[in-house]
C-alpha positions in Angstrom: 119.6 112.3 159.7 121.3 109.2 158.0 119.9 108.3 154.5 120.5 105.2 152.5 122.4 106.0 149.4 122.2 102.4 147.9 118.4 102.0 148.4 117.0 99.0 146.2 120.6 97.9 145.3 120.6 94.0 145.8 123.8 93.0 144.1 127.4 94.0 144.2 127.1 95.1 140.5 124.2 97.5 141.3 126.1 98.7 144.4 129.3 99.4 142.4 127.3 101.2 139.6 125.5 103.4 142.4 128.8 104.1 144.2 130.3 105.5 140.7 127.3 107.6 140.3 127.3 109.1 143.7 131.1 109.8 143.5 130.5 112.0 140.5 127.6 113.8 142.1 129.6 114.5 145.4 132.9 115.1 143.7 133.9 118.1 145.9 132.4 117.2 149.3 134.9 115.2 151.2 132.5 114.5 154.3 129.9 113.1 152.0 132.4 110.9 150.0 133.8 109.4 153.3 130.3 108.1 154.1 129.7 106.8 150.7 133.0 105.0 150.9 132.2 103.6 154.4 128.5 102.5 153.4 129.9 101.0 150.0 132.7 98.9 151.8 130.1 97.7 154.2 127.6 96.6 151.6 130.2 95.0 149.2 131.5 92.8 152.2 128.1 91.7 153.0 127.3 91.2 149.2 130.4 89.2 148.4 130.2 87.1 151.4 126.8 85.7 151.2 125.8 83.0 148.8 123.2 83.5 146.1 119.9 81.8 146.6 120.3 79.8 143.4 123.2 78.1 144.5 121.3 76.6 147.6 118.3 75.9 145.6 120.3 73.7 143.0 121.1 71.1 145.7 117.6 69.9 146.2 117.2 66.2 145.6 114.8 64.8 143.0 112.8 63.2 145.9 112.3 66.9 147.4 111.2 68.1 144.1 108.7 65.4 143.6 107.3 66.3 147.0 107.2 70.2 146.3 105.5 69.4 142.9 102.8 67.3 144.8 102.4 70.2 147.4 102.3 73.2 144.8 100.5 72.0 141.4 97.4 70.3 140.5 98.6 67.0 138.7 95.9 66.7 136.4 97.3 66.6 132.8 100.9 66.3 134.0 103.3 63.2 133.4 106.4 63.0 135.4 109.2 60.6 134.2 112.5 59.7 136.0 115.3 59.0 133.4 118.5 58.3 135.4 119.0 61.3 137.8 116.7 63.8 135.9 113.2 64.4 136.1 111.0 65.1 133.1 107.6 66.8 133.2 105.5 67.1 130.3 101.8 67.7 129.5 99.9 70.6 130.4 102.5 72.7 131.9 102.2 76.1 130.5 99.7 77.2 133.6 102.3 76.2 136.1 105.4 77.3 134.2 106.2 80.1 136.8 106.0 77.6 139.6 108.3 75.1 137.8 110.8 77.8 137.3 110.7 78.7 141.1 111.5 75.0 141.7 114.4 75.0 139.4 112.9 73.3 136.3 114.3 74.2 132.9 112.3 74.1 129.5 113.8 71.9 126.8 112.5 73.2 123.5 113.9 70.2 121.5 111.8 67.7 123.9 109.0 70.0 124.7 109.3 68.9 128.3 110.4 70.6 131.6 113.5 68.9 133.4 115.1 69.0 136.7 118.6 67.8 137.5 120.7 68.0 140.5 123.5 70.4 140.1 126.3 67.7 139.9 124.3 65.7 137.4 124.9 68.1 134.4 125.1 66.6 131.0 128.3 67.3 129.1 126.7 66.7 125.7 126.0 69.8 123.6 124.0 68.5 121.0 120.3 67.6 121.4 119.7 64.1 122.3 116.3 62.5 121.4 114.3 61.7 124.4 113.8 58.1 123.3 117.5 57.7 123.3 117.7 59.1 126.8 115.1 56.6 127.9 116.7 53.5 126.3 120.0 54.4 127.8 119.1 55.5 131.4 115.7 53.9 131.8 112.4 55.5 132.5 110.0 55.3 135.4 106.7 57.0 135.4 105.9 58.9 138.8 102.3 59.3 139.6 101.7 62.8 140.9 98.8 62.7 143.6 
């Protein structure tokens, strides 16, 4: 009977930790150690070759994000603004915070608003910039969520 010694291990780090634990348990059993090594190498090759989901999710365009927002949330009490290549969402966002996280939005404590940006449009600025300055520099367009 074959068993899965790496049950519930979903990342390479988890597989490595489990492998180390099992090697200590089956220290003197050569046949079991060989089976562990074989399954370990198979899992590690799969886990290191596949791309994480977050990498794929970050390549979604602003237009796709707006469409997803319209499909998933009630727009009542929400205000969406496009400033340059970033989308800023404010208003009554607390009830939908989990949905926003799933879509790739992040929360800005300084601006009290959620934002979304494409992966290659990251800001190099390390200090907080006032939202009014951002709107002046990049322009601002209000988008109606239906």
